[in-house]
MILUMVO-979073 format. One record per residue (C-alpha): residue number from 1; residue in one letter; x, y, z. Coordinates in steps of 0.1 Angstrom, whole numbers, always signed. Last residue first. Example, Ala and Ser with C-alpha at 12.3 -4.5 7.8 and 13.67 -1.06 7.14 Angstrom:
BEGIN
REC  nr rest    xx    yy    zz
REC   2    S  +137   -11   +71
REC   1    A  +123   -45   +78
//
This chain:
BEGIN
REC  nr rest    xx    yy    zz
REC 297    E  +167  +358  -382
REC 296    K  +167  +321  -388
REC 295    R  +146  +311  -418
REC 294    F  +121  +283  -413
REC 293    F   +91  +306  -417
REC 292    G  +106  +325  -446
REC 291    T   +74  +332  -464
REC 290    L   +85  +310  -494
REC 289    I   +94  +281  -471
REC 288    L   +61  +283  -452
REC 287    Q   +42  +286  -485
REC 286    I   +58  +254  -498
REC 285    L   +52  +235  -466
REC 284    N   +15  +246  -466
REC 283    V   +11  +234  -502
REC 282    A   +28  +201  -495
REC 281    L    +9  +194  -463
REC 280    T   -24  +202  -479
REC 279    L   -17  +180  -509
REC 278    V    -5  +151  -488
REC 277    L   -36  +152  -467
REC 276    L   -59  +156  -497
REC 275    F   -42  +126  -514
REC 274    I   -46  +105  -483
REC 273    G   -83  +114  -482
REC 272    I   -88  +106  -519
REC 271    A   -71   +72  -513
REC 270    S   -93   +65  -483
REC 269    G  -124   +72  -504
REC 268    L  -112   +48  -531
REC 267    G  -108   +21  -505
REC 266    Y  -140   +29  -487
REC 265    N  -162   +26  -517
REC 264    M  -195   +29  -497
REC 263    K  -213   +47  -525
REC 262    R  -226   +73  -501
REC 261    I  -198   +73  -477
REC 260    G  -165   +68  -496
REC 259    V  -175   +81  -531
REC 258    R  -198  +110  -523
REC 257    Y  -181  +119  -491
REC 256    L  -147  +119  -508
REC 255    Y  -162  +140  -536
REC 254    G  -174  +165  -510
REC 253    V  -140  +165  -494
REC 252    I  -124  +173  -527
REC 251    T  -150  +200  -535
REC 250    L  -181  +199  -557
REC 249    A  -198  +232  -560
REC 248    Q  -202  +232  -598
REC 247    N  -204  +194  -598
REC 246    G  -237  +197  -619
REC 245    V  -256  +213  -591
REC 244    E  -250  +182  -569
REC 243    T  -278  +189  -544
REC 242    N  -275  +186  -506
REC 241    A  -292  +219  -501
REC 240    F  -267  +239  -520
REC 239    L  -256  +262  -492
REC 238    M  -255  +234  -466
REC 237    R  -233  +210  -485
REC 236    S  -210  +238  -498
REC 235    E  -205  +252  -463
REC 234    V  -200  +217  -448
REC 233    F  -173  +208  -473
REC 232    M  -141  +229  -471
REC 231    A  -109  +210  -466
REC 230    L   -89  +227  -493
REC 229    G  -100  +262  -483
REC 228    G   -97  +256  -446
REC 227    Y   -62  +242  -449
REC 226    I   -51  +271  -470
REC 225    S   -68  +295  -447
REC 224    I   -52  +279  -416
REC 223    T   -17  +284  -431
REC 222    L   -24  +319  -444
REC 221    V   -36  +330  -410
REC 220    Y    -5  +316  -394
REC 219    I   +19  +332  -419
REC 218    T    +1  +365  -415
REC 217    T    +3  +362  -377
REC 216    P   +40  +356  -379
REC 215    R   +43  +386  -404
REC 214    V   +26  +410  -379
REC 213    L   +58  +430  -374
REC 212    P   +66  +434  -411
REC 211    V   +30  +447  -420
REC 210    S   +27  +471  -390
REC 209    I   +60  +488  -392
REC 208    H   +72  +496  -427
REC 207    R   +39  +494  -447
REC 206    F   +15  +506  -420
REC 205    R   +38  +534  -408
REC 204    Q   +44  +544  -444
REC 203    W    +7  +545  -452
REC 202    A    -1  +566  -421
REC 201    G   +27  +591  -429
REC 200    A   +63  +590  -417
REC 199    G   +77  +624  -409
REC 198    D  +104  +614  -384
REC 197    L   +81  +623  -355
REC 196    E   +55  +599  -369
REC 195    A   +81  +571  -371
REC 194    S   +91  +577  -335
REC 193    E   +54  +577  -324
REC 192    Y   +47  +545  -343
REC 191    L   +77  +527  -328
REC 190    D   +69  +540  -293
REC 189    E   +34  +524  -295
REC 188    P   +51  +490  -289
REC 187    I   +36  +463  -312
REC 186    S   +15  +438  -291
REC 185    Q   -17  +456  -300
REC 184    L   -10  +449  -337
REC 183    A    -8  +412  -331
REC 182    S   -41  +410  -312
REC 181    L   -58  +431  -339
REC 180    Y   -44  +408  -366
REC 179    Y   -59  +377  -350
REC 178    M   -91  +395  -342
REC 177    T   -94  +405  -379
REC 176    N   -89  +369  -389
REC 175    V  -119  +359  -367
REC 174    G  -140  +388  -380
REC 173    M  -135  +379  -416
REC 172    W  -143  +342  -410
REC 171    R  -180  +339  -415
REC 170    W  -187  +366  -440
REC 169    C  -156  +357  -460
REC 168    C  -167  +320  -462
REC 167    L  -203  +329  -473
REC 166    I  -189  +354  -499
REC 165    V  -165  +327  -512
REC 164    L  -193  +302  -516
REC 163    A  -217  +326  -533
REC 162    F  -189  +337  -558
REC 161    M  -181  +300  -565
REC 160    T  -216  +294  -576
REC 159    T  -218  +326  -596
REC 158    W  -186  +317  -615
REC 157    R  -203  +288  -632
REC 156    V  -227  +307  -653
REC 155    P  -255  +283  -664
REC 154    G  -269  +283  -629
REC 153    G  -261  +260  -600
REC 152    L  -266  +286  -572
REC 151    W  -267  +322  -585
REC 150    K  -296  +320  -610
REC 149    V  -294  +357  -619
REC 148    P  -322  +382  -620
REC 147    E  -319  +408  -648
REC 146    A  -302  +441  -642
REC 145    G  -318  +475  -638
REC 144    F  -297  +488  -609
REC 143    A  -325  +481  -584
REC 142    A  -331  +448  -601
REC 141    L  -296  +437  -593
REC 140    L  -301  +445  -556
REC 139    S  -334  +426  -557
REC 138    N  -315  +397  -573
REC 137    M  -291  +396  -544
REC 136    L  -318  +398  -518
REC 135    A  -342  +372  -533
REC 134    G  -375  +386  -546
REC 133    P  -366  +379  -583
REC 132    R  -363  +342  -575
REC 131    E  -330  +325  -580
REC 130    G  -321  +325  -544
REC 129    F  -287  +340  -533
REC 128    I  -300  +355  -501
REC 127    L  -322  +325  -494
REC 126    R  -293  +301  -498
REC 125    F  -273  +325  -478
REC 124    T  -296  +321  -448
REC 123    I  -298  +283  -452
REC 122    G  -260  +280  -453
REC 121    A  -255  +304  -423
REC 120    V  -281  +284  -402
REC 119    V  -263  +252  -410
REC 118    V  -229  +268  -403
REC 117    C  -240  +277  -369
REC 116    V  -234  +314  -362
REC 115    L  -206  +322  -337
REC 114    A  -182  +332  -365
REC 113    P  -208  +357  -378
REC 112    L  -205  +377  -345
REC 111    F  -168  +385  -348
REC 110    L  -172  +415  -371
REC 109    M  -202  +429  -352
REC 108    S  -185  +425  -318
REC 107    R  -154  +442  -330
REC 106    F  -175  +470  -345
REC 105    F  -193  +476  -312
REC 104    G  -161  +475  -291
REC 103    K  -144  +501  -314
REC 102    A  -172  +526  -312
REC 101    P  -151  +555  -327
REC 100    M  -118  +549  -345
REC  99    K   -94  +578  -339
REC  98    K   -71  +558  -316
REC  97    S   -65  +533  -344
REC  96    N   -65  +496  -335
REC  95    L   -99  +491  -351
REC  94    M   -87  +507  -383
REC  93    V   -55  +486  -383
REC  92    A   -75  +455  -377
REC  91    L   -98  +463  -406
REC  90    V   -67  +467  -429
REC  89    M   -53  +433  -417
REC  88    P   -88  +417  -421
REC  87    V   -88  +429  -457
REC  86    P   -53  +418  -466
REC  85    I   -56  +382  -454
REC  84    L   -91  +370  -459
REC  83    I   -95  +383  -495
REC  82    V   -66  +367  -514
REC  81    C   -67  +336  -491
REC  80    T  -104  +331  -498
REC  79    C  -100  +334  -536
REC  78    V   -70  +310  -536
REC  77    M   -87  +284  -515
REC  76    Y  -119  +285  -535
REC  75    V  -100  +282  -568
REC  74    A   -80  +252  -555
REC  73    S  -111  +235  -541
REC  72    N  -130  +240  -574
REC  71    K  -101  +227  -594
REC  70    L   -97  +196  -572
REC  69    A  -134  +189  -573
REC  68    T  -135  +192  -611
REC  67    L  -104  +169  -613
REC  66    F  -122  +144  -591
REC  65    S  -154  +145  -612
REC  64    N  -134  +141  -644
REC  63    N  -115  +110  -632
REC  62    W   -81  +106  -614
REC  61    M   -92   +85  -584
REC  60    K   -92   +53  -604
REC  59    R   -54   +53  -605
REC  58    Y   -51   +60  -568
REC  57    N   -75   +32  -560
REC  56    D   -55    +8  -583
REC  55    I   -23   +15  -563
REC  54    G   -20   -21  -549
REC  53    I   -51   -42  -549
REC  52    F   -51   -57  -514
REC  51    S   -82   -76  -505
REC  50    T  -110   -70  -479
REC  49    Q  -142   -90  -477
REC  48    G  -172   -90  -453
REC  47    P  -188   -59  -468
REC  46    V  -165   -46  -495
REC  45    V  -131   -30  -491
REC  44    R  -107   -31  -520
REC  43    Q   -74   -23  -505
REC  42    F   -44    +1  -511
REC  41    S   -63   +31  -496
REC  40    M   -72    +9  -466
REC  39    I   -36    +8  -454
REC  38    I   -32   +45  -455
REC  37    T   -66   +50  -439
REC  36    S   -57   +26  -411
REC  35    A   -25   +44  -404
REC  34    I   -43   +78  -404
REC  33    P   -70   +64  -381
REC  32    Y   -44   +50  -357
REC  31    L   -24   +82  -355
REC  30    F   -53  +106  -348
REC  29    F   -81   +92  -326
REC  28    V   -64   +64  -307
REC  27    L   -28   +75  -307
REC  26    F   -35  +112  -302
REC  25    V   -62  +106  -275
REC  24    I   -38   +82  -256
REC  23    V    -9  +107  -258
REC  22    F   -31  +136  -248
REC  21    P   -45  +117  -218
REC  20    A   -10  +104  -208
REC  19    I    +6  +139  -207
REC  18    F    -3  +146  -170
REC  17    V    +4  +110  -158
REC  16    Y   +38  +111  -176
REC  15    P   +48  +143  -159
REC  14    A   +37  +129  -124
REC  13    L   +57   +97  -126
REC  12    R   +91  +113  -117
REC  11    Q   +75  +134   -89
REC  10    S   +61  +103   -73
REC   9    Y   +28  +108   -55
REC   8    L   +10   +79   -71
REC   7    L   +41   +57   -67
REC   6    S   +45   +66   -31
REC   5    K    +9   +56   -25
REC   4    L   +14   +23   -44
REC   3    R   +46   +16   -24
REC   2    R   +28   +24    +8
REC   1    M    +0    +0    +0
//
């Protein structure tokens, strides 16, 4: 009994006890599923039977639907990164300014969309981008004398991507703004005051002080934006009411769901998942190298 008590209160054992929950969760819910998915990607999995088929799943993966999904995810990722990095940075600079009135109100309004359930957001934007003349977007077009547009799944493919990008920007603009605002508030005010005394204008202070000093935040935001763009699925699923719309809104994860879950082709679905994992890691690794994340300064 004494040995057990001394073992429980051992200072050598305590660190392992504290990290044990994380290690167990990591092994069971992260490492084991990835290893199983890699193995399954080389198998033909049918109810009651599993057989190895080599790289056939990776060969079958390259079809027109997959290429469309890859293209849609890439376009979506690029569009969201182009918008959700510079615009939140500018908004954060405005909110950080001493001349900005009602800062608390605008911060709350910017962050509020992130708290909205994605299902509610998808239904709401489905009504906003409805094809009827009374929908909000078509009402705005009618006010300028334009004809109603079938935004979701219409003959013009860019309208579908436009609706997806607007939904994403509406949801995550405030979150990225808060990231940049936190980074800006950590910059010493003396730097701005010294630059102002030296004759630097607002644009010069923003370019030569704010932008370089928030570079770690920019790298982080870019990293999560790349991942979010390539892994997007729920927004598309909710916005288009579970319809295919001619693959116009099909993403890589959406195609994985269609093949792996709905058609129960677990081997091909696993291959698509591994490809998405490798693609995301590769793109993020390239951008981290280009942005100088691994460079010692």
